[in-house]
C-alpha positions as CSV (number, residue, x, y, z in Angstrom):
1,X,25.6,22.1,2.9
2,X,28.0,19.4,1.6
3,X,28.6,21.3,-1.7
4,X,30.0,24.2,0.3
5,X,32.2,22.1,2.6
6,X,36.0,22.6,2.4
7,X,36.7,18.9,1.7
8,X,34.2,18.9,-1.2
9,X,35.8,22.0,-2.7
10,X,39.3,20.5,-2.4
11,X,38.1,17.2,-3.9
12,X,36.4,19.0,-6.8
13,X,39.5,20.8,-7.8
14,X,41.6,17.6,-7.3
15,X,39.3,15.6,-9.7
16,X,39.8,18.3,-12.3
17,X,43.5,18.9,-11.8
18,X,44.6,15.3,-11.9
19,X,42.1,14.2,-14.5
20,X,43.0,16.9,-17.1
21,X,46.7,16.4,-16.3
22,X,46.5,12.7,-17.3
23,X,44.3,13.5,-20.2
24,X,46.8,15.9,-21.7
25,X,49.6,13.3,-21.2
26,X,47.4,10.7,-22.9
27,X,47.3,13.0,-25.9
28,X,51.2,12.9,-26.3
29,X,51.2,9.7,-28.4
30,X,48.8,11.2,-30.9
31,X,50.7,14.5,-31.0
32,X,54.0,12.5,-31.4
33,X,52.5,10.7,-34.4
34,X,51.3,14.0,-35.9
35,X,54.6,15.7,-35.5
36,X,56.8,12.6,-36.1
37,X,58.5,12.9,-32.7
38,X,61.0,10.6,-31.1
39,X,60.4,9.1,-27.6
40,X,62.9,11.6,-26.2
41,X,61.0,14.5,-27.8
42,X,57.7,13.1,-26.5
43,X,59.3,12.7,-23.1
44,X,60.4,16.3,-23.2
45,X,56.8,17.4,-23.5
46,X,56.1,15.6,-20.3
47,X,59.1,17.3,-18.7
48,X,57.7,20.7,-19.7
49,X,54.4,19.8,-18.2
50,X,55.8,18.7,-14.8
51,X,59.1,20.5,-14.8
52,X,57.7,24.0,-14.9
53,X,56.1,23.2,-11.6
54,X,59.6,23.4,-10.0
55,X,59.5,27.1,-10.7
56,X,55.9,27.8,-10.0
57,X,54.8,25.5,-7.1
58,X,56.4,27.5,-4.3
59,X,55.4,30.9,-5.6
60,X,51.8,29.5,-6.0
61,X,51.9,28.5,-2.3
62,X,53.1,32.0,-1.3
63,X,50.4,33.7,-3.4
64,X,47.8,31.4,-1.8
65,X,49.0,32.5,1.6
66,X,48.3,36.2,0.7
67,X,45.3,36.0,-1.7
68,X,43.6,32.8,-0.6
69,X,43.8,29.3,-1.8
70,X,40.6,29.3,-3.9
71,X,41.8,32.2,-6.0
72,X,45.0,30.3,-6.9
73,X,43.1,27.1,-7.6
74,X,40.8,28.9,-10.0
75,X,43.7,30.6,-11.8
76,X,45.3,27.2,-12.2
77,X,42.1,25.8,-13.7
78,X,42.0,28.7,-16.2
79,X,45.7,28.1,-17.3
80,X,45.4,24.4,-18.0
81,X,41.9,24.7,-19.7
82,X,43.3,27.4,-22.1
83,X,46.3,25.2,-22.7
84,X,44.2,22.2,-23.7
85,X,42.1,24.4,-25.9
86,X,45.2,25.7,-27.6
87,X,46.7,22.2,-28.1
88,X,44.8,21.8,-31.4
89,X,47.0,24.6,-32.9
90,X,50.3,22.9,-31.9
91,X,51.3,21.7,-35.4
92,X,54.9,22.8,-34.7
93,X,57.0,21.3,-31.9
94,X,58.0,24.6,-30.2
95,X,54.4,25.6,-30.0
96,X,53.6,22.2,-28.3
97,X,56.4,22.9,-25.8
98,X,54.9,26.3,-24.9
99,X,51.4,24.8,-24.5
100,X,52.5,22.0,-22.3
101,X,54.5,24.5,-20.2
102,X,51.4,26.7,-19.7
103,X,49.5,23.6,-18.6
104,X,52.2,22.8,-16.1
105,X,51.8,26.3,-14.6
106,X,48.1,25.6,-14.1
107,X,48.7,22.1,-12.6
108,X,51.3,23.4,-10.1
109,X,48.7,25.1,-8.0
110,X,46.8,22.3,-6.4
111,X,48.9,19.8,-4.6
112,X,50.7,21.9,-2.0
113,X,47.5,23.7,-1.2
114,X,45.3,20.5,-1.0
115,X,47.8,18.4,0.9
116,X,48.6,21.2,3.5
117,X,44.9,21.8,4.1
118,X,44.1,18.1,4.8
119,X,47.2,17.7,6.9
120,X,46.3,20.7,9.1
121,X,42.7,19.5,9.6
122,X,43.5,15.9,10.4
123,X,44.4,14.2,13.7
124,X,47.9,12.5,13.6
125,X,46.5,9.0,13.8
126,X,44.2,9.7,10.8
127,X,46.6,11.6,8.7
128,X,47.4,8.8,6.3
129,X,43.8,7.8,5.9
130,X,42.6,11.3,5.2
131,X,45.4,12.0,2.8
132,X,44.5,8.8,1.0
133,X,40.8,9.8,0.8
134,X,41.8,13.3,-0.6
135,X,44.2,11.9,-3.2
136,X,41.6,9.3,-4.2
137,X,39.5,12.2,-5.5
138,X,42.3,12.9,-7.9
139,X,42.3,9.2,-9.0
140,X,38.6,9.4,-9.7
141,X,39.4,12.2,-12.1
142,X,42.3,10.2,-13.6
143,X,39.9,7.4,-14.4
144,X,36.9,9.3,-15.7
145,X,38.4,12.2,-17.6
146,X,41.1,10.2,-19.6
147,X,38.5,7.6,-20.4
148,X,36.2,10.3,-21.8
149,X,39.1,11.7,-23.7
150,X,40.0,8.3,-25.2
151,X,36.4,7.7,-26.2
152,X,36.3,11.0,-28.0
153,X,39.6,10.4,-29.6
154,X,38.4,7.2,-31.3
155,X,35.2,8.9,-32.5
156,X,36.2,12.4,-33.6
157,X,40.0,12.6,-33.5
158,X,42.5,14.2,-31.1
159,X,42.1,17.9,-32.2
160,X,38.3,18.2,-31.7
161,X,38.7,16.3,-28.4
162,X,41.0,19.1,-27.1
163,X,38.2,21.6,-27.8
164,X,35.7,19.6,-25.8
165,X,38.0,19.0,-22.9
166,X,39.1,22.6,-22.7
167,X,35.5,23.7,-22.9
168,X,34.6,21.4,-20.0
169,X,37.4,23.0,-17.9
170,X,36.0,26.5,-18.5
171,X,32.5,25.2,-17.6
172,X,34.0,23.7,-14.4
173,X,35.4,27.1,-13.5
174,X,32.0,28.7,-13.4
175,X,30.6,25.7,-11.6
176,X,33.2,26.2,-8.8
177,X,31.7,29.6,-8.0
178,X,28.4,27.8,-7.2
179,X,30.2,25.1,-5.1
180,X,31.8,27.6,-2.7
181,X,31.1,31.2,-1.9
182,X,33.5,33.6,-0.3
183,X,31.7,33.2,3.0
184,X,31.7,29.4,2.8
185,X,35.2,29.2,1.6
186,X,36.7,31.2,4.5
187,X,38.8,28.3,5.5
188,X,41.2,29.2,2.7
189,X,41.8,32.8,3.6
190,X,45.3,33.3,5.0
191,X,47.2,36.1,6.6
192,X,49.6,38.2,4.5
193,X,53.1,37.5,5.6
194,X,56.4,39.1,4.8
195,X,59.3,37.2,3.1
196,X,61.2,37.4,6.4
197,X,58.3,35.6,8.2
198,X,58.1,33.1,5.4
199,X,61.8,32.2,5.6
200,X,61.7,32.1,9.4
201,X,58.9,29.5,9.3
202,X,60.9,27.4,6.8
203,X,63.8,27.4,9.2
204,X,61.6,26.5,12.2
205,X,59.9,23.8,10.2
206,X,63.2,22.1,9.6
207,X,64.4,22.2,13.2
208,X,62.0,19.6,14.7
209,X,63.3,16.5,12.9
210,X,65.7,17.7,10.3
211,X,67.3,14.4,9.2
212,X,64.0,12.6,8.9
213,X,62.6,15.5,6.9
214,X,65.5,15.4,4.4
215,X,65.0,11.6,3.8
216,X,61.3,12.1,3.4
217,X,61.8,14.8,0.8
218,X,64.3,12.5,-1.1
219,X,61.8,9.7,-0.9
220,X,59.1,11.9,-2.3
221,X,61.3,13.1,-5.2
222,X,62.4,9.5,-6.0
223,X,58.7,8.5,-5.9
224,X,57.9,11.1,-8.5
225,X,60.9,10.1,-10.6
226,X,59.8,6.5,-10.7
227,X,56.1,7.2,-11.4
228,X,56.5,9.7,-14.2
229,X,57.8,7.2,-16.8
230,X,54.7,5.0,-16.1
231,X,52.4,8.0,-16.7
232,X,54.2,9.0,-19.9
233,X,55.2,5.6,-21.5
234,X,52.3,3.3,-20.4
235,X,50.2,4.8,-23.2
236,X,53.0,4.2,-25.7
237,X,53.4,0.6,-24.5
238,X,49.7,-0.1,-24.7
239,X,49.6,1.2,-28.2
240,X,52.6,-0.8,-29.3
241,X,51.3,-4.0,-27.8
242,X,47.7,-3.8,-29.0
243,X,47.9,-1.5,-32.0
244,X,44.5,0.0,-30.9
245,X,43.9,3.6,-29.8
246,X,41.4,2.6,-27.2
247,X,44.0,0.5,-25.4
248,X,45.6,3.8,-24.1
249,X,42.4,4.7,-22.2
250,X,41.9,1.1,-20.9
251,X,45.4,0.8,-19.7
252,X,45.4,4.2,-18.0
253,X,42.0,3.6,-16.4
254,X,43.1,0.2,-15.1
255,X,46.3,1.8,-13.7
256,X,44.5,4.6,-11.9
257,X,41.7,2.3,-10.7
258,X,44.4,0.4,-9.0
259,X,45.8,3.7,-7.7
260,X,42.4,4.6,-6.2
261,X,42.4,1.3,-4.3
262,X,46.1,1.4,-3.3
263,X,46.1,4.9,-1.9
264,X,43.3,4.1,0.5
265,X,44.7,0.7,1.5
266,X,48.3,1.8,2.0
267,X,47.2,5.0,3.7
268,X,45.3,3.0,6.3
269,X,48.3,0.6,6.6
270,X,50.6,3.6,7.3
271,X,48.3,4.6,10.2
272,X,48.1,1.1,11.7
273,X,51.6,-0.4,11.0
274,X,53.7,2.7,10.4
275,X,54.9,4.6,7.3
276,X,58.0,2.4,6.7
277,X,56.1,-0.9,6.6
278,X,53.6,0.5,4.2
279,X,56.3,2.0,2.0
280,X,58.2,-1.3,1.9
281,X,55.1,-3.2,0.9
282,X,54.4,-0.7,-1.9
283,X,58.0,-0.8,-3.3
284,X,58.2,-4.6,-3.3
285,X,54.9,-4.8,-5.2
286,X,56.1,-2.1,-7.6
287,X,59.3,-4.0,-8.4
288,X,57.4,-7.2,-9.1
289,X,54.8,-5.6,-11.5
290,X,57.3,-3.2,-13.2
291,X,59.2,-6.3,-14.2
292,X,56.1,-8.2,-15.3
293,X,54.7,-5.3,-17.4
294,X,57.9,-5.1,-19.3
295,X,57.2,-8.6,-20.7
296,X,53.5,-8.5,-21.2
297,X,52.5,-9.3,-24.8
298,X,48.7,-9.9,-24.4
299,X,46.4,-6.9,-24.0
300,X,44.3,-8.5,-21.2
301,X,47.5,-9.3,-19.2
302,X,48.7,-5.7,-19.8
303,X,45.5,-4.3,-18.3
304,X,45.6,-6.6,-15.3
305,X,49.2,-5.8,-14.5
306,X,48.5,-2.1,-15.1
307,X,45.8,-2.3,-12.4
308,X,48.1,-4.1,-9.9
309,X,51.0,-1.8,-10.7
310,X,48.7,1.2,-9.9
311,X,47.9,-0.2,-6.5
312,X,51.5,-0.3,-5.4
313,X,53.1,2.6,-7.3
314,X,50.4,5.2,-6.7
315,X,49.8,3.9,-3.2
316,X,53.1,5.4,-2.0
317,X,51.7,8.9,-2.3
318,X,49.7,9.1,1.1
319,X,52.5,7.1,2.8
320,X,55.2,9.6,1.8
321,X,53.0,12.5,2.6
322,X,52.4,10.9,6.0
323,X,56.2,10.8,6.5
324,X,56.5,14.5,5.6
325,X,53.7,15.3,8.1
326,X,55.4,13.3,10.8
327,X,58.8,15.0,10.3
328,X,57.7,18.6,10.9
329,X,55.5,20.6,13.2
330,X,51.8,21.0,12.2
331,X,52.2,24.8,11.9
332,X,54.6,24.4,9.0
333,X,52.6,22.1,6.7
334,X,52.0,24.8,4.0
335,X,55.7,25.6,3.7
336,X,56.9,22.0,3.9
337,X,54.5,20.6,1.4
338,X,55.3,23.5,-1.0
339,X,59.0,22.8,-0.7
340,X,58.4,19.1,-1.2
341,X,56.3,19.8,-4.3
342,X,59.2,21.9,-5.7
343,X,61.7,19.1,-5.4
344,X,59.2,16.6,-6.7
345,X,58.7,18.8,-9.8
346,X,62.5,18.9,-10.4
347,X,62.5,15.1,-10.3
348,X,59.5,15.0,-12.6
349,X,61.3,17.3,-15.1
350,X,64.3,15.0,-15.5
351,X,62.4,11.7,-15.5
352,X,60.5,11.8,-18.9
353,X,63.5,12.9,-20.9
354,X,65.8,10.4,-19.2
355,X,63.5,7.5,-19.8
356,X,62.6,8.8,-23.3
357,X,66.2,8.5,-24.2
358,X,66.3,5.0,-22.8
359,X,63.3,4.1,-25.0
360,X,65.0,5.5,-28.1
361,X,68.3,3.7,-27.4
362,X,66.7,0.4,-26.2
363,X,63.0,-0.2,-26.1
364,X,59.8,0.8,-24.3
365,X,60.0,-2.4,-22.1
366,X,63.5,-1.4,-21.0
367,X,62.0,1.8,-19.5
368,X,60.1,-0.2,-16.9
369,X,63.1,-2.5,-16.2
370,X,65.5,0.4,-15.6
371,X,62.9,2.0,-13.4
372,X,63.3,-0.9,-11.0
373,X,66.8,0.3,-10.0
374,X,65.4,3.6,-8.8
375,X,62.6,1.8,-6.9
376,X,65.3,-0.1,-5.1
377,X,67.0,3.2,-4.1
378,X,63.7,4.2,-2.5
379,X,63.8,1.2,-0.3
380,X,67.3,2.1,0.8
381,X,66.3,5.7,1.7
382,X,63.2,4.3,3.4
383,X,65.5,2.3,5.8
384,X,67.5,5.5,6.4
385,X,64.3,7.5,7.2
386,X,63.2,4.8,9.6
387,X,66.5,4.9,11.4
388,X,66.6,8.7,11.7
389,X,63.0,8.8,12.7
390,X,63.5,6.2,15.5
391,X,66.7,8.0,16.7
392,X,64.8,11.3,17.0
393,X,62.0,9.7,18.9
394,X,64.5,8.2,21.4
395,X,66.1,11.6,21.9
396,X,62.8,13.3,22.5
397,X,61.7,10.5,24.9
398,X,65.0,10.8,26.8
399,X,64.8,14.6,27.0
400,X,61.3,14.5,28.4
401,X,62.3,11.9,31.0
402,X,65.0,14.3,32.2
């Protein structure tokens, strides 16, 4: 049955993981108003949410290798559901920090597991497309769950909303047991390995195309660094421009609706024209619309630009994951995607505080303008990846001819 298929189970958890993650981020402006926080303090909550993943993503991958992926995914769902339930008690800033950190532990479980599974089960010429489809499930959650949260916020307030969202997470946990049984979910059972075997596989994974892999990891980290300020500060920008609470949900829904389209289009483009061409297209579009959104003063224009920015900024995800997949052997996907998620989480941790400080010192619009500089750095590293990748292909071709 489809409900017991591996791709459905992975997509189900992706909808929940990404949807609740954006919902708890969308709550930051309301929490900031309640606790009278600066942009830097609000950004630090975002850093706690994503930064804790730098410490927990790789251990989560290792536990999944020993205990099975589904067990880890369910544990993550429990963590962030409890955190959302507890958020209504965060009337003191240190408590809010603890709660957002707990949510980050829960959110750290999914991406290395989901990405590695899709990469292992996909032919090379369909890797970008399949990763785009898998990540689109997350975007569906990012559209639906934050929209629901925003509707509830305007009707009953942010604190009762956290109770409903947390309760939905617990309900989804029980639903997951119906979606996949142990027998049907056998694809996620993995062999117990020693730390020595784990380290040996990391080393082997880096041998194949070391330079290209390093540039792909740097690109992935920069991608996270440039996307996080949009996730955190687009809600603040929407609220400041319109003065309406519902604008947060509309802007985020428009942004992630664009993301849903962009991930599929650019993933397909990566398969047909190559990863570099797709990345270059995405970054140029991201530069243009990051500039324009900084000067948008009309709500309708803001929503349109948010949609277009989502197409290009979030569309880089399957492209960069394709680069990672191309740079290592297929037997090492779990390790490599786990390592990449760790470096991504480090970039995520610094980004909200850095851009929050910019917002405090300058303005919210300046956040998006400064972000353009780091997008340009991505283009430079993209050229470096292309050069190293082509050099390695030439060496392998020459070796085979001899």
